[in-house]
N, C-alpha and C positions, 0 to 999 in steps of 0.2 A: 802175845800182846794182850793186855787186860783191858776190857772195856771200862773197868772202874778207874783206870789210870788216865782215861781220855775225858775231856769235857764232853758232856752229852749235848750234841747239836746236830740237827738235820743238815747243817751246812757242810758237815764232814762227808756227806754223800756225793758232793760235787753238784754241778748244775746242768740243766738242759733248757734250751730255748724253744718253747712251743710256738710253732707257726712262724718262727723267725722273729717273734715279737715279745713273748712273755717268758722271762727267765725265772726258773723255779729251782729250789733245791730238790734233788732227785728222790729223796725220801719224803713222801707226803703222808696224808692221813685220809683213810676212807671212813666216811661218816654214816655208814649203814647201821652199825651196831649200837649207836647211841639212842636208837628207838626202842620200842617195847618188844616183848617176846614174839617171835615169828615175823620180825621187822614190821610190827603192827602196833599202832597207838603210841602213846607217850612212854618214855623210859620209866622203870620202877623208881629210879633215883635221879630226878631231874637235876639236882644240885651237882651230882657227880658228873652227869653228862656235860653240863656246861663247863665244869672244871676241866674235863678231859680236853675239850676244844681249846680252852684258854691255855692249858699247859702245853699242848702241842705247838701252838704258835710261839709261846715263850721259849720253846726249845728249837726254834728255827724252822718249823714247818711253815712253808708259804704256798703250799699246794694242797687244797682240800677237795676231795671228790664226794659228791652226793648225788641224789636223784629225787625227782618228785614222788616216786613210788616208795621211798623209804619212809614208812609211817602209815599211810602216805602223808606227805607234806611235813611231817614232824621234823625230820632231819634238817630240812632247809630252814624251818622256823627256829630251831635251836641254834643253828649256825649264826643266824642274824641276831638272836637274843644274846648270844655269848660274845660275839666279835664285832658287831656293828657299833660305831663306824669302823670300817675295816682298815687294817694297816695298808699302806700304799703298795707294798710288794705282795700282798696276799692275792693269790689266784684261786678262784672258786670255779670248779667244773661241776656242772650238773647234767642231768639226762632226762629225756622224755621218750615215751614210746611203749610204756608198760602201764597197765591198770592193775589195781589191787582190789579184788572182790572180798578178800578176807586174809587172816593170818596165814603166812606161808603160801599164799596163792598169787599167781601172776598171770596176766593175760595180755596178749599183744594188742596194741592200738597205735599205729604209726601213720594214720592218714594225715594229709596236710592240715585239715581242719583241726584235728586233735593236737598236732604238734604246735600249731599257732596258739591254741588255748593253753597248752602246757608251758610254753615259753612265757606267756603273759603271767601265768600263775607263779612260776619260779621267780620272775622279776619282782613280783609283789612280795612274796615270802622272804626272799633274800634281801629285799630293800635295795635293789640295784636298778640303774638305768640301762645297763648293758651287761649281759652275762659273758664272762671272759671266755669260757670254753663250754660249748653246748654239744652234748653227745646224743646221737640216736641210740637209745638203749638196746635195741635189737631190731633187725629187719622183721617186718610183720608179714605173715603169709597172705593176708587179705589185701595188702597194699603193695603196689609195685615199688621196689626199692628206689628206683629213680625218682618217683614222686615224693617219697619221704625226704630224700637228700635235696631235691630241688626246693622243697618247702623251707628247709633250713638255710639254703643258700639265699632265698628271698628274704628271710628274717635277718640274715647277716647284712644284706644290702640295705635293709631298713634301719640298721644300727642297733638292733636288739640283741644280736650275738656278735661277739668279736671273732671267735675262732670256731669252726665246725669240726666235730670229731665223731667217731664211731665206736660202737661197743658190740661185742658178740658177733663178730663178722669173720668171713674168710678173706684170704688175700684177693680173691676175685672181686669181692664186694668193695674193698679198698680201691682197687684199680678202677672200677666203674665209677665210684664216688669222686675220685680225683679228676675225672673228665668233666665233672659238673662244678666242683668247688674244691679249693685246697683243703686237705685234711690234716689237722694239727696233731691228733693222737688217735690211737686205737686201744681199746680196753677189752682184753680177753682173759679167760681163766688161764693161769700159768703159774708154775712154781717149780721148785727144785725137783720134784718128783712127778710133775704133770706137764708134759712137754708136747701136748697135742698141737699147739699153735707155734711150734718152733719156726716154721716157714714165715709166719706173719711177723715174728720178732725180727728175723733177718731182713725181711722186706722193709720194715719200718726203719731199722738202722740204716739201710742202704739209701733210703729216701728222706732222711731227716725228719721222720715222724716219731713222736713219742709213743712208747709202748707201756701201757698201764696194766700190770698183771693183777687181776682180782683173785681173791683167795690166795694171796702170796705166801701164806703160812701153811699151805696144804702139805708141806713136808712133814708136819707133825705126825702123820700116820706112818711114815716110813723113816723115822729117826734112827737109822741103823748105825752100824759101827763107824762108818766114815764121818757121819755128821757128829756123832758123839765125840770122836777123837778130835775133830777140829774145834768143837766147843770147849773141850778140856784144855786144848793148847792155848786158846785165846781167853780162857776164864770167862766164857760167855755161855749163853744158853743155846740149845740146838736151834731154836727159832731165830735167834740173832744171827747165827751162822747161815741159816736158810735165806735170810734177808740180805746178808752180805754177799752170798753167792749170786742172788738176783742182780744186785748192784754191779757186780763184776762181770755178769753175763753179757751185758751190752751197755754202751754209753747212752743209749736211747731208753733204757729201762727206768720206769718211774714207779716203784712199789708204793702201795698205799695201805699198809696194814691198819686195820681198824680195831677198836676195842671200846668198851664202856668203862674202863678202869684207868685212873690216873697212873697207878703203878705200872700197868702194862703199857701205856703209851710211852712212859719213860724208858722201859725196857726195849720197846721196839725202836725208838729213836736212837738209843745207844748202839744199835746195830750199825749205824753210819760210821762208827769208829772202828769196826772190825774189818781188817784188811787181810784177806786170805793170800797165802803164798801161791805161786803158780801150780805147785804140785798138789796143794790142798784143793785148789779150785778144780783141777783136772780129775782128782780122785772123786770129789763130790759130783762132778759132771757125769762120770761113768756110773757112779752109784745111783744117781737120779734117773739116768736113762734105763737102768736095769730094773728099777722099782716097778 
């Protein structure tokens, strides 16, 4: 099956309903790499960054993931500049809980006081009255996890957050958080060849929670024979096959491949049209587990 013979649309990935409220196409866009080098400062080519966001939405993406630490602030500001006023079906998920002292540097800060300021800042930058999905970027060693989650639950009660979500967490974190507030999604590192959080994927699927794999193209480092064979059979790239594998791995999977290139965003979204056979999926599954 050729991706070129298919219309390029994120809608071909199917849909998932976050928190029982917000239905999105399962192939989204991660807006980390539209910032500068080291995820710091403005992009080298702002015009291209804005074009990437607009092209993604044109191709059916209605789920965009970002964070206040991307830039910092830059990614959220670019999303608003490119897309506001937003399409009615566009869901923007952002995060708070990390600080940025410099390029490629990240430090934890998930105190209730910080998270409240972070939410207010994201609302302003994104030009929103309420954030659709707000994720705790990571548990912070200096702040009890319960305190961070309770802060987000309170902001939800105040109407500033619609759905609460988590990132970089264990299954135990998710179970603890769900005793405080419903959890709409979990975002952890996961790909064809990086299966550390397999148990979290399964838990999310079993409980109707979206799973957002970050670094979903990590398979590029191990694009072995199985991946290349499937790519050739589908007239696709190995990366498109890696994304197709993720989409078929679980109905709760919401890949968010990111890029700063219009060409690459088109290639990534074309992966929604790649449908692996059962034998191809199983062969890739075994190859990824062995990587």
